[in-house]
PDB file with one MODEL, atoms N, CA, C and O in Angstrom:
MODEL        1
ATOM      1  N   UNK A   1      69.183  68.317 135.849  1.00  0.00           N
ATOM      2  CA  UNK A   1      68.672  68.346 134.509  1.00  0.00           C
ATOM      3  C   UNK A   1      69.707  68.915 133.557  1.00  0.00           C
ATOM      4  O   UNK A   1      70.323  69.933 133.872  1.00  0.00           O
ATOM      5  N   UNK A   2      69.921  68.294 132.400  1.00  0.00           N
ATOM      6  CA  UNK A   2      70.918  68.762 131.457  1.00  0.00           C
ATOM      7  C   UNK A   2      70.231  69.528 130.302  1.00  0.00           C
ATOM      8  O   UNK A   2      69.085  69.265 129.939  1.00  0.00           O
ATOM      9  N   UNK A   3      70.980  70.470 129.759  1.00  0.00           N
ATOM     10  CA  UNK A   3      70.502  71.274 128.640  1.00  0.00           C
ATOM     11  C   UNK A   3      70.479  70.390 127.367  1.00  0.00           C
ATOM     12  O   UNK A   3      71.365  69.556 127.185  1.00  0.00           O
ATOM     13  N   UNK A   4      69.504  70.565 126.519  1.00  0.00           N
ATOM     14  CA  UNK A   4      69.526  69.859 125.252  1.00  0.00           C
ATOM     15  C   UNK A   4      70.725  70.368 124.436  1.00  0.00           C
ATOM     16  O   UNK A   4      71.134  71.520 124.581  1.00  0.00           O
ATOM     17  N   UNK A   5      71.265  69.533 123.608  1.00  0.00           N
ATOM     18  CA  UNK A   5      72.406  69.955 122.814  1.00  0.00           C
ATOM     19  C   UNK A   5      71.972  70.958 121.772  1.00  0.00           C
ATOM     20  O   UNK A   5      71.097  70.682 120.951  1.00  0.00           O
ATOM     21  N   UNK A   6      72.603  72.150 121.811  1.00  0.00           N
ATOM     22  CA  UNK A   6      72.212  73.236 120.936  1.00  0.00           C
ATOM     23  C   UNK A   6      73.101  73.346 119.701  1.00  0.00           C
ATOM     24  O   UNK A   6      72.843  74.179 118.832  1.00  0.00           O
ATOM     25  N   UNK A   7      74.121  72.538 119.610  1.00  0.00           N
ATOM     26  CA  UNK A   7      75.006  72.586 118.464  1.00  0.00           C
ATOM     27  C   UNK A   7      75.421  71.174 118.072  1.00  0.00           C
ATOM     28  O   UNK A   7      75.249  70.216 118.825  1.00  0.00           O
ATOM     29  N   UNK A   8      75.981  71.081 116.851  1.00  0.00           N
ATOM     30  CA  UNK A   8      76.547  69.827 116.399  1.00  0.00           C
ATOM     31  C   UNK A   8      77.901  70.150 115.821  1.00  0.00           C
ATOM     32  O   UNK A   8      78.200  71.325 115.611  1.00  0.00           O
ATOM     33  N   UNK A   9      78.733  69.166 115.555  1.00  0.00           N
ATOM     34  CA  UNK A   9      80.077  69.490 115.031  1.00  0.00           C
ATOM     35  C   UNK A   9      80.042  69.757 113.531  1.00  0.00           C
ATOM     36  O   UNK A   9      79.046  69.515 112.848  1.00  0.00           O
ATOM     37  N   UNK A  10      81.158  70.260 113.056  1.00  0.00           N
ATOM     38  CA  UNK A  10      81.275  70.685 111.656  1.00  0.00           C
ATOM     39  C   UNK A  10      81.022  69.591 110.612  1.00  0.00           C
ATOM     40  O   UNK A  10      80.804  69.900 109.441  1.00  0.00           O
ATOM     41  N   UNK A  11      81.048  68.333 111.017  1.00  0.00           N
ATOM     42  CA  UNK A  11      80.773  67.270 110.073  1.00  0.00           C
ATOM     43  C   UNK A  11      79.402  67.436 109.424  1.00  0.00           C
ATOM     44  O   UNK A  11      79.190  66.990 108.296  1.00  0.00           O
ATOM     45  N   UNK A  12      78.476  68.072 110.126  1.00  0.00           N
ATOM     46  CA  UNK A  12      77.109  68.267 109.617  1.00  0.00           C
ATOM     47  C   UNK A  12      77.099  69.178 108.400  1.00  0.00           C
ATOM     48  O   UNK A  12      76.103  69.226 107.678  1.00  0.00           O
ATOM     49  N   UNK A  13      78.185  69.901 108.159  1.00  0.00           N
ATOM     50  CA  UNK A  13      78.298  70.776 106.976  1.00  0.00           C
ATOM     51  C   UNK A  13      78.627  70.002 105.701  1.00  0.00           C
ATOM     52  O   UNK A  13      78.456  70.537 104.605  1.00  0.00           O
ATOM     53  N   UNK A  14      79.082  68.788 105.812  1.00  0.00           N
ATOM     54  CA  UNK A  14      79.551  68.016 104.674  1.00  0.00           C
ATOM     55  C   UNK A  14      78.606  68.006 103.511  1.00  0.00           C
ATOM     56  O   UNK A  14      78.969  68.414 102.408  1.00  0.00           O
ATOM     57  N   UNK A  15      77.414  67.552 103.736  1.00  0.00           N
ATOM     58  CA  UNK A  15      76.426  67.447 102.636  1.00  0.00           C
ATOM     59  C   UNK A  15      76.006  68.787 102.099  1.00  0.00           C
ATOM     60  O   UNK A  15      76.052  68.991 100.886  1.00  0.00           O
ATOM     61  N   UNK A  16      75.588  69.738 102.965  1.00  0.00           N
ATOM     62  CA  UNK A  16      75.167  71.030 102.445  1.00  0.00           C
ATOM     63  C   UNK A  16      76.230  71.775 101.659  1.00  0.00           C
ATOM     64  O   UNK A  16      75.919  72.369 100.626  1.00  0.00           O
ATOM     65  N   UNK A  17      77.527  71.763 102.134  1.00  0.00           N
ATOM     66  CA  UNK A  17      78.582  72.450 101.385  1.00  0.00           C
ATOM     67  C   UNK A  17      78.913  71.750 100.096  1.00  0.00           C
ATOM     68  O   UNK A  17      79.276  72.402  99.117  1.00  0.00           O
ATOM     69  N   UNK A  18      78.797  70.437 100.067  1.00  0.00           N
ATOM     70  CA  UNK A  18      79.012  69.684  98.819  1.00  0.00           C
ATOM     71  C   UNK A  18      77.978  70.118  97.800  1.00  0.00           C
ATOM     72  O   UNK A  18      78.296  70.292  96.624  1.00  0.00           O
ATOM     73  N   UNK A  19      76.758  70.290  98.237  1.00  0.00           N
ATOM     74  CA  UNK A  19      75.700  70.753  97.323  1.00  0.00           C
ATOM     75  C   UNK A  19      75.979  72.125  96.794  1.00  0.00           C
ATOM     76  O   UNK A  19      75.718  72.396  95.622  1.00  0.00           O
ATOM     77  N   UNK A  20      76.514  73.023  97.635  1.00  0.00           N
ATOM     78  CA  UNK A  20      76.762  74.398  97.242  1.00  0.00           C
ATOM     79  C   UNK A  20      77.924  74.508  96.264  1.00  0.00           C
ATOM     80  O   UNK A  20      77.802  75.225  95.271  1.00  0.00           O
ATOM     81  N   UNK A  21      79.039  73.835  96.499  1.00  0.00           N
ATOM     82  CA  UNK A  21      80.211  74.021  95.698  1.00  0.00           C
ATOM     83  C   UNK A  21      80.286  73.172  94.447  1.00  0.00           C
ATOM     84  O   UNK A  21      81.286  73.227  93.731  1.00  0.00           O
ATOM     85  N   UNK A  22      79.274  72.400  94.164  1.00  0.00           N
ATOM     86  CA  UNK A  22      79.251  71.638  92.912  1.00  0.00           C
ATOM     87  C   UNK A  22      78.519  72.415  91.852  1.00  0.00           C
ATOM     88  O   UNK A  22      77.612  71.886  91.210  1.00  0.00           O
ATOM     89  N   UNK A  23      78.894  73.653  91.658  1.00  0.00           N
ATOM     90  CA  UNK A  23      78.307  74.555  90.703  1.00  0.00           C
ATOM     91  C   UNK A  23      79.325  75.579  90.244  1.00  0.00           C
ATOM     92  O   UNK A  23      80.415  75.696  90.803  1.00  0.00           O
ATOM     93  N   UNK A  24      78.945  76.316  89.214  1.00  0.00           N
ATOM     94  CA  UNK A  24      79.834  77.361  88.670  1.00  0.00           C
ATOM     95  C   UNK A  24      79.800  78.545  89.677  1.00  0.00           C
ATOM     96  O   UNK A  24      78.805  79.264  89.770  1.00  0.00           O
ATOM     97  N   UNK A  25      80.863  78.716  90.392  1.00  0.00           N
ATOM     98  CA  UNK A  25      80.896  79.715  91.464  1.00  0.00           C
ATOM     99  C   UNK A  25      81.087  81.127  90.884  1.00  0.00           C
ATOM    100  O   UNK A  25      80.903  82.105  91.609  1.00  0.00           O
ATOM    101  N   UNK A  26      81.450  81.259  89.602  1.00  0.00           N
ATOM    102  CA  UNK A  26      81.636  82.587  89.021  1.00  0.00           C
ATOM    103  C   UNK A  26      80.325  83.376  88.977  1.00  0.00           C
ATOM    104  O   UNK A  26      80.356  84.607  88.972  1.00  0.00           O
ATOM    105  N   UNK A  27      79.191  82.705  88.946  1.00  0.00           N
ATOM    106  CA  UNK A  27      77.905  83.378  88.948  1.00  0.00           C
ATOM    107  C   UNK A  27      77.460  83.798  90.353  1.00  0.00           C
ATOM    108  O   UNK A  27      76.488  84.541  90.494  1.00  0.00           O
ATOM    109  N   UNK A  28      78.167  83.324  91.403  1.00  0.00           N
ATOM    110  CA  UNK A  28      77.836  83.684  92.761  1.00  0.00           C
ATOM    111  C   UNK A  28      78.145  85.172  92.973  1.00  0.00           C
ATOM    112  O   UNK A  28      79.014  85.744  92.315  1.00  0.00           O
ATOM    113  N   UNK A  29      77.413  85.776  93.904  1.00  0.00           N
ATOM    114  CA  UNK A  29      77.577  87.186  94.214  1.00  0.00           C
ATOM    115  C   UNK A  29      78.276  87.273  95.566  1.00  0.00           C
ATOM    116  O   UNK A  29      77.920  86.570  96.511  1.00  0.00           O
ATOM    117  N   UNK A  30      79.282  88.151  95.642  1.00  0.00           N
ATOM    118  CA  UNK A  30      79.992  88.359  96.875  1.00  0.00           C
ATOM    119  C   UNK A  30      80.093  89.826  97.232  1.00  0.00           C
ATOM    120  O   UNK A  30      80.073  90.681  96.346  1.00  0.00           O
ATOM    121  N   UNK A  31      80.204  90.139  98.533  1.00  0.00           N
ATOM    122  CA  UNK A  31      80.367  91.511  98.959  1.00  0.00           C
ATOM    123  C   UNK A  31      81.765  91.682  99.565  1.00  0.00           C
ATOM    124  O   UNK A  31      82.189  90.922 100.435  1.00  0.00           O
ATOM    125  N   UNK A  32      82.449  92.695  99.077  1.00  0.00           N
ATOM    126  CA  UNK A  32      83.802  92.987  99.563  1.00  0.00           C
ATOM    127  C   UNK A  32      83.700  93.548 100.989  1.00  0.00           C
ATOM    128  O   UNK A  32      82.898  94.447 101.243  1.00  0.00           O
ATOM    129  N   UNK A  33      84.504  93.025 101.912  1.00  0.00           N
ATOM    130  CA  UNK A  33      84.462  93.492 103.309  1.00  0.00           C
ATOM    131  C   UNK A  33      85.060  94.868 103.421  1.00  0.00           C
ATOM    132  O   UNK A  33      84.768  95.569 104.390  1.00  0.00           O
ATOM    133  N   UNK A  34      85.883  95.297 102.484  1.00  0.00           N
ATOM    134  CA  UNK A  34      86.541  96.602 102.583  1.00  0.00           C
ATOM    135  C   UNK A  34      85.683  97.739 102.098  1.00  0.00           C
ATOM    136  O   UNK A  34      85.473  98.705 102.831  1.00  0.00           O
ATOM    137  N   UNK A  35      85.166  97.652 100.848  1.00  0.00           N
ATOM    138  CA  UNK A  35      84.408  98.749 100.295  1.00  0.00           C
ATOM    139  C   UNK A  35      82.890  98.510 100.259  1.00  0.00           C
ATOM    140  O   UNK A  35      82.128  99.453 100.044  1.00  0.00           O
ATOM    141  N   UNK A  36      82.448  97.279 100.464  1.00  0.00           N
ATOM    142  CA  UNK A  36      81.050  96.963 100.512  1.00  0.00           C
ATOM    143  C   UNK A  36      80.449  96.727  99.118  1.00  0.00           C
ATOM    144  O   UNK A  36      79.241  96.510  99.023  1.00  0.00           O
ATOM    145  N   UNK A  37      81.213  96.759  98.068  1.00  0.00           N
ATOM    146  CA  UNK A  37      80.687  96.526  96.717  1.00  0.00           C
ATOM    147  C   UNK A  37      80.231  95.071  96.615  1.00  0.00           C
ATOM    148  O   UNK A  37      80.904  94.154  97.088  1.00  0.00           O
ATOM    149  N   UNK A  38      79.059  94.885  95.978  1.00  0.00           N
ATOM    150  CA  UNK A  38      78.518  93.546  95.743  1.00  0.00           C
ATOM    151  C   UNK A  38      78.489  93.310  94.259  1.00  0.00           C
ATOM    152  O   UNK A  38      77.849  94.064  93.526  1.00  0.00           O
ATOM    153  N   UNK A  39      79.176  92.266  93.789  1.00  0.00           N
ATOM    154  CA  UNK A  39      79.286  91.917  92.381  1.00  0.00           C
ATOM    155  C   UNK A  39      79.375  90.418  92.194  1.00  0.00           C
ATOM    156  O   UNK A  39      79.720  89.697  93.130  1.00  0.00           O
ATOM    157  N   UNK A  40      79.070  89.938  91.001  1.00  0.00           N
ATOM    158  CA  UNK A  40      79.363  88.533  90.721  1.00  0.00           C
ATOM    159  C   UNK A  40      80.876  88.255  90.806  1.00  0.00           C
ATOM    160  O   UNK A  40      81.688  89.119  90.475  1.00  0.00           O
ATOM    161  N   UNK A  41      81.228  87.097  91.234  1.00  0.00           N
ATOM    162  CA  UNK A  41      82.669  86.750  91.376  1.00  0.00           C
ATOM    163  C   UNK A  41      83.366  86.892  90.019  1.00  0.00           C
ATOM    164  O   UNK A  41      84.555  87.205  89.954  1.00  0.00           O
ATOM    165  N   UNK A  42      82.606  86.656  88.927  1.00  0.00           N
ATOM    166  CA  UNK A  42      83.220  86.766  87.603  1.00  0.00           C
ATOM    167  C   UNK A  42      83.750  88.169  87.314  1.00  0.00           C
ATOM    168  O   UNK A  42      84.582  88.326  86.421  1.00  0.00           O
ATOM    169  N   UNK A  43      83.302  89.182  88.029  1.00  0.00           N
ATOM    170  CA  UNK A  43      83.777  90.544  87.780  1.00  0.00           C
ATOM    171  C   UNK A  43      85.040  90.883  88.604  1.00  0.00           C
ATOM    172  O   UNK A  43      85.610  91.963  88.452  1.00  0.00           O
ATOM    173  N   UNK A  44      85.459  89.968  89.460  1.00  0.00           N
ATOM    174  CA  UNK A  44      86.685  90.218  90.221  1.00  0.00           C
ATOM    175  C   UNK A  44      87.884  90.181  89.301  1.00  0.00           C
ATOM    176  O   UNK A  44      87.822  89.593  88.222  1.00  0.00           O
ATOM    177  N   UNK A  45      88.983  90.807  89.720  1.00  0.00           N
ATOM    178  CA  UNK A  45      90.238  90.771  88.976  1.00  0.00           C
ATOM    179  C   UNK A  45      91.028  89.543  89.487  1.00  0.00           C
ATOM    180  O   UNK A  45      91.354  89.459  90.671  1.00  0.00           O
ATOM    181  N   UNK A  46      91.316  88.632  88.612  1.00  0.00           N
ATOM    182  CA  UNK A  46      91.972  87.370  89.007  1.00  0.00           C
ATOM    183  C   UNK A  46      93.448  87.450  88.615  1.00  0.00           C
ATOM    184  O   UNK A  46      93.814  87.739  87.476  1.00  0.00           O
ATOM    185  N   UNK A  47      94.259  87.181  89.614  1.00  0.00           N
ATOM    186  CA  UNK A  47      95.731  87.108  89.406  1.00  0.00           C
ATOM    187  C   UNK A  47      96.099  85.608  89.546  1.00  0.00           C
ATOM    188  O   UNK A  47      96.057  85.047  90.641  1.00  0.00           O
ATOM    189  N   UNK A  48      96.456  84.983  88.414  1.00  0.00           N
ATOM    190  CA  UNK A  48      96.663  83.537  88.441  1.00  0.00           C
ATOM    191  C   UNK A  48      98.024  83.108  87.871  1.00  0.00           C
ATOM    192  O   UNK A  48      98.168  81.973  87.417  1.00  0.00           O
ATOM    193  N   UNK A  49      99.020  84.001  87.890  1.00  0.00           N
ATOM    194  CA  UNK A  49     100.350  83.674  87.384  1.00  0.00           C
ATOM    195  C   UNK A  49     101.284  83.349  88.563  1.00  0.00           C
ATOM    196  O   UNK A  49     102.399  83.866  88.640  1.00  0.00           O
ATOM    197  N   UNK A  50     100.826  82.504  89.458  1.00  0.00           N
ATOM    198  CA  UNK A  50     101.617  82.126  90.638  1.00  0.00           C
ATOM    199  C   UNK A  50     101.185  80.716  91.026  1.00  0.00           C
ATOM    200  O   UNK A  50     100.352  80.119  90.344  1.00  0.00           O
ATOM    201  N   UNK A  51     101.721  80.193  92.076  1.00  0.00           N
ATOM    202  CA  UNK A  51     101.283  78.878  92.507  1.00  0.00           C
ATOM    203  C   UNK A  51      99.795  78.811  92.869  1.00  0.00           C
ATOM    204  O   UNK A  51      99.205  77.730  92.846  1.00  0.00           O
ATOM    205  N   UNK A  52      99.193  79.934  93.197  1.00  0.00           N
ATOM    206  CA  UNK A  52      97.780  79.992  93.539  1.00  0.00           C
ATOM    207  C   UNK A  52      97.082  81.066  92.748  1.00  0.00           C
ATOM    208  O   UNK A  52      97.665  81.699  91.868  1.00  0.00           O
ATOM    209  N   UNK A  53      95.797  81.265  93.082  1.00  0.00           N
ATOM    210  CA  UNK A  53      94.999  82.303  92.445  1.00  0.00           C
ATOM    211  C   UNK A  53      94.529  83.310  93.505  1.00  0.00           C
ATOM    212  O   UNK A  53      94.191  82.933  94.627  1.00  0.00           O
ATOM    213  N   UNK A  54      94.513  84.576  93.136  1.00  0.00           N
ATOM    214  CA  UNK A  54      94.043  85.612  94.042  1.00  0.00           C
ATOM    215  C   UNK A  54      93.037  86.420  93.261  1.00  0.00           C
ATOM    216  O   UNK A  54      93.341  86.916  92.175  1.00  0.00           O
ATOM    217  N   UNK A  55      91.816  86.561  93.814  1.00  0.00           N
ATOM    218  CA  UNK A  55      90.770  87.379  93.209  1.00  0.00           C
ATOM    219  C   UNK A  55      90.684  88.671  94.021  1.00  0.00           C
ATOM    220  O   UNK A  55      90.609  88.629  95.249  1.00  0.00           O
ATOM    221  N   UNK A  56      90.694  89.813  93.344  1.00  0.00           N
ATOM    222  CA  UNK A  56      90.649  91.128  93.991  1.00  0.00           C
ATOM    223  C   UNK A  56      89.414  91.863  93.573  1.00  0.00           C
ATOM    224  O   UNK A  56      88.913  91.663  92.467  1.00  0.00           O
ATOM    225  N   UNK A  57      88.906  92.723  94.450  1.00  0.00           N
ATOM    226  CA  UNK A  57      87.745  93.517  94.214  1.00  0.00           C
ATOM    227  C   UNK A  57      87.975  94.459  92.996  1.00  0.00           C
ATOM    228  O   UNK A  57      89.014  95.115  92.927  1.00  0.00           O
ATOM    229  N   UNK A  58      87.072  94.528  92.092  1.00  0.00           N
ATOM    230  CA  UNK A  58      87.232  95.410  90.911  1.00  0.00           C
ATOM    231  C   UNK A  58      87.067  96.857  91.266  1.00  0.00           C
ATOM    232  O   UNK A  58      87.382  97.719  90.446  1.00  0.00           O
ATOM    233  N   UNK A  59      86.591  97.166  92.445  1.00  0.00           N
ATOM    234  CA  UNK A  59      86.396  98.535  92.865  1.00  0.00           C
ATOM    235  C   UNK A  59      87.568  99.068  93.722  1.00  0.00           C
ATOM    236  O   UNK A  59      88.086 100.149  93.443  1.00  0.00           O
ATOM    237  N   UNK A  60      87.981  98.330  94.743  1.00  0.00           N
ATOM    238  CA  UNK A  60      88.985  98.849  95.685  1.00  0.00           C
ATOM    239  C   UNK A  60      90.308  98.064  95.625  1.00  0.00           C
ATOM    240  O   UNK A  60      91.289  98.459  96.254  1.00  0.00           O
ATOM    241  N   UNK A  61      90.334  96.961  94.875  1.00  0.00           N
ATOM    242  CA  UNK A  61      91.535  96.149  94.669  1.00  0.00           C
ATOM    243  C   UNK A  61      91.947  95.298  95.889  1.00  0.00           C
ATOM    244  O   UNK A  61      93.052  94.755  95.903  1.00  0.00           O
ATOM    245  N   UNK A  62      91.091  95.176  96.899  1.00  0.00           N
ATOM    246  CA  UNK A  62      91.397  94.352  98.055  1.00  0.00           C
ATOM    247  C   UNK A  62      91.217  92.883  97.708  1.00  0.00           C
ATOM    248  O   UNK A  62      90.431  92.556  96.818  1.00  0.00           O
ATOM    249  N   UNK A  63      91.905  92.016  98.369  1.00  0.00           N
ATOM    250  CA  UNK A  63      91.807  90.560  98.123  1.00  0.00           C
ATOM    251  C   UNK A  63      90.450  90.056  98.592  1.00  0.00           C
ATOM    252  O   UNK A  63      90.077  90.267  99.746  1.00  0.00           O
ATOM    253  N   UNK A  64      89.717  89.401  97.719  1.00  0.00           N
ATOM    254  CA  UNK A  64      88.423  88.774  98.026  1.00  0.00           C
ATOM    255  C   UNK A  64      88.640  87.303  98.432  1.00  0.00           C
ATOM    256  O   UNK A  64      88.132  86.844  99.455  1.00  0.00           O
ATOM    257  N   UNK A  65      89.403  86.587  97.608  1.00  0.00           N
ATOM    258  CA  UNK A  65      89.619  85.179  97.905  1.00  0.00           C
ATOM    259  C   UNK A  65      90.957  84.734  97.388  1.00  0.00           C
ATOM    260  O   UNK A  65      91.540  85.341  96.489  1.00  0.00           O
ATOM    261  N   UNK A  66      91.435  83.647  97.984  1.00  0.00           N
ATOM    262  CA  UNK A  66      92.696  83.014  97.542  1.00  0.00           C
ATOM    263  C   UNK A  66      92.413  81.513  97.436  1.00  0.00           C
ATOM    264  O   UNK A  66      91.747  80.907  98.276  1.00  0.00           O
ATOM    265  N   UNK A  67      92.949  80.959  96.368  1.00  0.00           N
ATOM    266  CA  UNK A  67      92.822  79.503  96.122  1.00  0.00           C
ATOM    267  C   UNK A  67      94.153  78.927  95.751  1.00  0.00           C
ATOM    268  O   UNK A  67      94.787  79.374  94.795  1.00  0.00           O
ATOM    269  N   UNK A  68      94.585  77.940  96.496  1.00  0.00           N
ATOM    270  CA  UNK A  68      95.838  77.237  96.185  1.00  0.00           C
ATOM    271  C   UNK A  68      95.500  75.762  96.086  1.00  0.00           C
ATOM    272  O   UNK A  68      94.832  75.211  96.961  1.00  0.00           O
ATOM    273  N   UNK A  69      95.955  75.132  95.035  1.00  0.00           N
ATOM    274  CA  UNK A  69      95.713  73.694  94.836  1.00  0.00           C
ATOM    275  C   UNK A  69      97.027  72.917  94.816  1.00  0.00           C
ATOM    276  O   UNK A  69      98.060  73.404  94.356  1.00  0.00           O
ATOM    277  N   UNK A  70      96.950  71.727  95.317  1.00  0.00           N
ATOM    278  CA  UNK A  70      98.055  70.794  95.297  1.00  0.00           C
ATOM    279  C   UNK A  70      97.475  69.408  95.019  1.00  0.00           C
ATOM    280  O   UNK A  70      96.262  69.228  95.130  1.00  0.00           O
ATOM    281  N   UNK A  71      98.276  68.457  94.674  1.00  0.00           N
ATOM    282  CA  UNK A  71      97.725  67.134  94.396  1.00  0.00           C
ATOM    283  C   UNK A  71      96.868  66.634  95.608  1.00  0.00           C
ATOM    284  O   UNK A  71      97.378  66.522  96.723  1.00  0.00           O
ATOM    285  N   UNK A  72      95.604  66.347  95.376  1.00  0.00           N
ATOM    286  CA  UNK A  72      94.772  65.791  96.407  1.00  0.00           C
ATOM    287  C   UNK A  72      94.214  66.763  97.424  1.00  0.00           C
ATOM    288  O   UNK A  72      93.554  66.332  98.370  1.00  0.00           O
ATOM    289  N   UNK A  73      94.457  68.094  97.266  1.00  0.00           N
ATOM    290  CA  UNK A  73      93.934  69.038  98.255  1.00  0.00           C
ATOM    291  C   UNK A  73      93.859  70.441  97.695  1.00  0.00           C
ATOM    292  O   UNK A  73      94.425  70.743  96.644  1.00  0.00           O
ATOM    293  N   UNK A  74      93.155  71.287  98.411  1.00  0.00           N
ATOM    294  CA  UNK A  74      93.038  72.698  98.028  1.00  0.00           C
ATOM    295  C   UNK A  74      92.849  73.550  99.297  1.00  0.00           C
ATOM    296  O   UNK A  74      92.275  73.101 100.290  1.00  0.00           O
ATOM    297  N   UNK A  75      93.336  74.758  99.230  1.00  0.00           N
ATOM    298  CA  UNK A  75      93.145  75.715 100.318  1.00  0.00           C
ATOM    299  C   UNK A  75      92.337  76.894  99.758  1.00  0.00           C
ATOM    300  O   UNK A  75      92.699  77.472  98.734  1.00  0.00           O
ATOM    301  N   UNK A  76      91.238  77.241 100.441  1.00  0.00           N
ATOM    302  CA  UNK A  76      90.363  78.334  99.987  1.00  0.00           C
ATOM    303  C   UNK A  76      90.217  79.321 101.128  1.00  0.00           C
ATOM    304  O   UNK A  76      89.765  78.959 102.214  1.00  0.00           O
ATOM    305  N   UNK A  77      90.597  80.562 100.889  1.00  0.00           N
ATOM    306  CA  UNK A  77      90.496  81.638 101.843  1.00  0.00           C
ATOM    307  C   UNK A  77      89.512  82.655 101.338  1.00  0.00           C
ATOM    308  O   UNK A  77      89.765  83.301 100.321  1.00  0.00           O
ATOM    309  N   UNK A  78      88.365  82.825 102.034  1.00  0.00           N
ATOM    310  CA  UNK A  78      87.317  83.748 101.619  1.00  0.00           C
ATOM    311  C   UNK A  78      87.275  84.959 102.587  1.00  0.00           C
ATOM    312  O   UNK A  78      86.231  85.595 102.733  1.00  0.00           O
ATOM    313  N   UNK A  79      88.349  85.257 103.209  1.00  0.00           N
ATOM    314  CA  UNK A  79      88.416  86.295 104.256  1.00  0.00           C
ATOM    315  C   UNK A  79      87.987  87.651 103.763  1.00  0.00           C
ATOM    316  O   UNK A  79      87.471  88.444 104.550  1.00  0.00           O
ATOM    317  N   UNK A  80      88.180  87.960 102.473  1.00  0.00           N
ATOM    318  CA  UNK A  80      87.837  89.270 101.949  1.00  0.00           C
ATOM    319  C   UNK A  80      86.385  89.415 101.546  1.00  0.00           C
ATOM    320  O   UNK A  80      85.980  90.475 101.069  1.00  0.00           O
ATOM    321  N   UNK A  81      85.598  88.375 101.727  1.00  0.00           N
ATOM    322  CA  UNK A  81      84.199  88.418 101.394  1.00  0.00           C
ATOM    323  C   UNK A  81      83.319  88.494 102.647  1.00  0.00           C
ATOM    324  O   UNK A  81      83.472  87.685 103.562  1.00  0.00           O
ATOM    325  N   UNK A  82      82.423  89.441 102.687  1.00  0.00           N
ATOM    326  CA  UNK A  82      81.452  89.523 103.804  1.00  0.00           C
ATOM    327  C   UNK A  82      80.440  88.353 103.673  1.00  0.00           C
ATOM    328  O   UNK A  82      79.988  87.783 104.666  1.00  0.00           O
ATOM    329  N   UNK A  83      80.105  88.021 102.398  1.00  0.00           N
ATOM    330  CA  UNK A  83      79.243  86.875 102.125  1.00  0.00           C
ATOM    331  C   UNK A  83      79.454  86.444 100.718  1.00  0.00           C
ATOM    332  O   UNK A  83      79.974  87.200  99.897  1.00  0.00           O
ATOM    333  N   UNK A  84      79.054  85.223 100.421  1.00  0.00           N
ATOM    334  CA  UNK A  84      79.037  84.682  99.076  1.00  0.00           C
ATOM    335  C   UNK A  84      77.653  84.080  98.868  1.00  0.00           C
ATOM    336  O   UNK A  84      77.286  83.102  99.521  1.00  0.00           O
ATOM    337  N   UNK A  85      76.897  84.668  97.962  1.00  0.00           N
ATOM    338  CA  UNK A  85      75.526  84.236  97.713  1.00  0.00           C
ATOM    339  C   UNK A  85      75.488  83.421  96.426  1.00  0.00           C
ATOM    340  O   UNK A  85      75.922  83.887  95.373  1.00  0.00           O
ATOM    341  N   UNK A  86      74.970  82.212  96.517  1.00  0.00           N
ATOM    342  CA  UNK A  86      74.878  81.325  95.354  1.00  0.00           C
ATOM    343  C   UNK A  86      73.395  80.944  95.097  1.00  0.00           C
ATOM    344  O   UNK A  86      72.620  80.737  96.030  1.00  0.00           O
ATOM    345  N   UNK A  87      73.049  80.865  93.849  1.00  0.00           N
ATOM    346  CA  UNK A  87      71.686  80.399  93.500  1.00  0.00           C
ATOM    347  C   UNK A  87      71.680  78.881  93.665  1.00  0.00           C
ATOM    348  O   UNK A  87      72.602  78.183  93.245  1.00  0.00           O
ATOM    349  N   UNK A  88      70.607  78.396  94.294  1.00  0.00           N
ATOM    350  CA  UNK A  88      70.489  76.965  94.518  1.00  0.00           C
ATOM    351  C   UNK A  88      69.308  76.434  93.712  1.00  0.00           C
ATOM    352  O   UNK A  88      68.288  77.111  93.583  1.00  0.00           O
ATOM    353  N   UNK A  89      69.442  75.230  93.172  1.00  0.00           N
ATOM    354  CA  UNK A  89      68.279  74.611  92.503  1.00  0.00           C
ATOM    355  C   UNK A  89      67.137  74.418  93.504  1.00  0.00           C
ATOM    356  O   UNK A  89      67.386  74.217  94.693  1.00  0.00           O
ATOM    357  N   UNK A  90      65.938  74.475  93.050  1.00  0.00           N
ATOM    358  CA  UNK A  90      64.757  74.347  93.913  1.00  0.00           C
ATOM    359  C   UNK A  90      64.673  73.043  94.651  1.00  0.00           C
ATOM    360  O   UNK A  90      64.099  72.992  95.739  1.00  0.00           O
ATOM    361  N   UNK A  91      65.232  71.967  94.092  1.00  0.00           N
ATOM    362  CA  UNK A  91      65.063  70.653  94.730  1.00  0.00           C
ATOM    363  C   UNK A  91      66.124  70.345  95.761  1.00  0.00           C
ATOM    364  O   UNK A  91      66.115  69.242  96.308  1.00  0.00           O
ATOM    365  N   UNK A  92      67.064  71.275  96.068  1.00  0.00           N
ATOM    366  CA  UNK A  92      68.127  71.008  97.042  1.00  0.00           C
ATOM    367  C   UNK A  92      67.611  71.375  98.405  1.00  0.00           C
ATOM    368  O   UNK A  92      68.329  71.238  99.395  1.00  0.00           O
TER     369      UNK A  92
ENDMDL
END
């Protein structure tokens, strides 16, 4: 007897993540993994005078996220966030 499949591959995230990131992310709330402060992303300190953008915690100055864009692609690192909470429309 075989076990039922308990997982699916990452392709199943395509639709749900598309729904999440098609909104203004600055209103999303994130928690810094270093100090535990929870604030809207709009309150982070953004350093954008380089090839990419770095958002730092307004409390402890640790990196929350990094975003680098190039033609046809982007790299997003959320390693400094314990979570990112976004408000979702009721019909999603």
